[in-house]
C-alpha positions in Angstrom: 38.2 -13.6 -2.5 35.6 -11.0 -3.3 31.9 -11.8 -2.8 29.9 -11.2 -6.0 27.1 -9.2 -4.4 24.9 -8.8 -7.5 25.0 -12.5 -8.3 24.4 -13.6 -4.7 21.5 -11.2 -4.4 20.0 -12.8 -7.5 20.7 -16.3 -6.1 18.9 -15.3 -2.9 15.9 -14.1 -4.8 15.5 -17.4 -6.7 16.0 -19.4 -3.6 13.3 -17.4 -1.9 10.9 -17.8 -4.8 11.2 -21.6 -4.4 9.9 -21.1 -0.9 7.3 -18.4 -1.7 5.6 -20.4 -4.5 5.5 -23.7 -2.5 8.4 -25.6 -4.1 10.2 -25.8 -0.8 9.4 -25.4 2.8 11.2 -22.9 5.0 14.3 -25.0 5.4 14.5 -27.3 2.4 16.1 -27.3 -0.9 19.3 -25.5 -1.9 20.6 -23.3 -4.7 24.0 -22.5 -6.2 25.6 -20.4 -8.9 28.9 -20.8 -10.7 31.0 -17.8 -11.5 34.1 -19.0 -13.3 35.8 -21.6 -11.1 33.9 -20.4 -8.0 30.6 -21.8 -6.8 28.4 -20.2 -4.2 25.8 -22.3 -2.4 23.2 -22.1 0.3 24.5 -23.1 3.8 23.3 -26.4 5.3 19.9 -25.9 7.0 19.3 -22.5 5.4 16.0 -20.8 6.0 14.8 -19.1 2.8 12.8 -16.7 4.8 15.7 -15.2 6.7 18.8 -16.1 4.7 21.0 -13.1 3.7 23.2 -13.0 0.6 26.3 -12.7 2.9 25.6 -16.2 4.2 26.2 -18.1 0.9 29.1 -20.5 1.2 32.1 -20.5 -1.2 33.1 -23.7 -3.0 35.3 -24.2 -6.1 34.9 -26.5 -9.1 38.2 -28.2 -8.1 36.3 -29.8 -5.2 37.0 -27.3 -2.4 34.0 -26.9 -0.1 34.1 -24.3 2.7 32.6 -25.4 6.1 28.9 -24.9 6.5 27.9 -25.6 2.9 24.8 -27.6 2.0 25.1 -31.3 2.2 24.3 -31.2 -1.5 27.5 -29.2 -2.3 29.4 -32.2 -3.7 26.4 -32.9 -5.9 26.3 -29.3 -7.2 30.0 -29.4 -7.9 29.7 -32.7 -9.8 26.8 -31.2 -11.9 29.1 -28.3 -12.8 32.0 -30.6 -13.6 29.9 -32.9 -15.8 28.0 -30.0 -17.5 30.2 -27.1 -18.6 27.0 -25.1 -19.7 25.6 -25.2 -16.2 25.8 -21.8 -14.4 23.0 -22.4 -11.8 21.6 -25.4 -10.0 18.3 -25.4 -8.0 17.1 -28.2 -5.8 13.5 -28.1 -4.8 10.9 -30.4 -3.2 8.1 -29.7 -5.7 5.2 -31.5 -4.1 3.4 -32.6 -7.2 6.5 -33.7 -9.0 7.7 -35.7 -6.0 4.2 -37.2 -5.4 3.7 -38.2 -9.0 7.0 -40.1 -9.0 6.8 -42.0 -5.7 6.4 -45.2 -7.6 9.8 -44.7 -9.1 8.8 -44.6 -12.8 10.3 -41.8 -15.0 7.9 -38.9 -15.4 6.5 -38.3 -18.9 4.7 -35.0 -19.1 1.3 -35.1 -20.9 0.9 -31.3 -21.3 2.2 -29.3 -24.2 4.9 -27.3 -22.3 6.2 -30.3 -20.4 6.6 -32.4 -23.6 8.3 -29.6 -25.3 10.8 -29.0 -22.6 11.4 -32.5 -21.3 9.8 -35.5 -23.0 11.0 -37.7 -20.1 12.2 -36.8 -16.7 14.4 -39.5 -15.1 13.5 -40.6 -11.6 16.2 -42.1 -9.4 15.7 -44.1 -6.3 18.7 -43.4 -4.0 18.7 -44.9 -0.5 18.7 -42.4 2.3 21.7 -44.0 3.9 23.7 -43.7 0.7 22.4 -40.4 -0.6 25.3 -38.0 0.2 27.8 -40.5 -1.1 26.1 -41.7 -4.3 23.9 -38.8 -5.4 26.7 -36.8 -7.0 27.7 -39.6 -9.3 24.1 -40.6 -10.3 22.4 -37.2 -10.5 25.5 -35.4 -11.8 25.7 -37.8 -14.8 22.0 -37.6 -15.5 22.0 -33.8 -15.5 24.7 -33.9 -18.2 21.9 -35.3 -20.5 18.7 -33.8 -19.0 17.5 -30.4 -17.8 15.8 -31.8 -14.7 15.8 -35.1 -12.7 13.9 -36.3 -9.7 15.2 -38.1 -6.7 12.2 -40.3 -5.7 10.6 -39.2 -2.5 13.1 -36.4 -2.2 13.0 -33.7 -4.8 13.9 -32.0 -8.1 17.3 -31.0 -9.4 17.4 -28.5 -12.3 20.3 -26.8 -14.0 20.4 -23.8 -16.3 22.7 -21.6 -18.2 21.5 -18.9 -15.8 19.3 -18.8 -12.7 16.2 -17.9 -14.6 16.5 -20.9 -16.9 17.0 -23.3 -13.9 13.9 -21.8 -12.3 12.0 -22.1 -15.5 12.7 -25.8 -15.7 11.7 -26.2 -12.1 8.4 -24.4 -12.5 7.6 -26.1 -15.8 8.1 -29.5 -14.3 6.0 -28.8 -11.2 3.2 -27.4 -13.5 3.3 -30.5 -15.6 3.1 -32.7 -12.6 0.2 -30.7 -11.2 -1.6 -30.9 -14.5 -1.1 -34.7 -14.6 -2.4 -35.0 -11.0 -5.5 -32.8 -11.8 -6.1 -34.9 -15.0 -5.9 -38.0 -12.9 -8.5 -36.6 -10.5 -10.9 -35.8 -13.3 -10.5 -39.1 -15.0 -10.9 -40.0 -18.7 -13.0 -37.6 -20.9 
């Protein structure tokens, strides 16, 4: 197996941007890219500040997961299985998006960009004790119909036809949530 160095370098850059711009802390979230039947994902407990592209873990769309892969690897593989257009998956802990959906209601952006990209963002309440087992089925199916979803109290999952698109949906959702939060602070006008 040959490691795709260009693609893994790009994956590393996007994973780091999630950290740099406050969408993840140093050791949270995960990222993957699909190249044909192969999937490369962040290792479990990865630190975005120190991760090297040589540390991404190999998986395959047939369900094979090499040791050390993120606990979300089965979820990423299910997203790729359910959505043949998905080439990249980013999981972040966007603080405004998570905070605005702690009540469990779906998020409906009020801003222009958010409404254009995703009129409604589904929010799923998955119990911590059942997360690893049930999240692939629930979130994988939802991302076959939506660009982004939120796991209540946990984080955002976004897919794209490339890394840049997955990152765009992540950033757009967080900006919509931040705008909604700010508007709530200001009150009616």
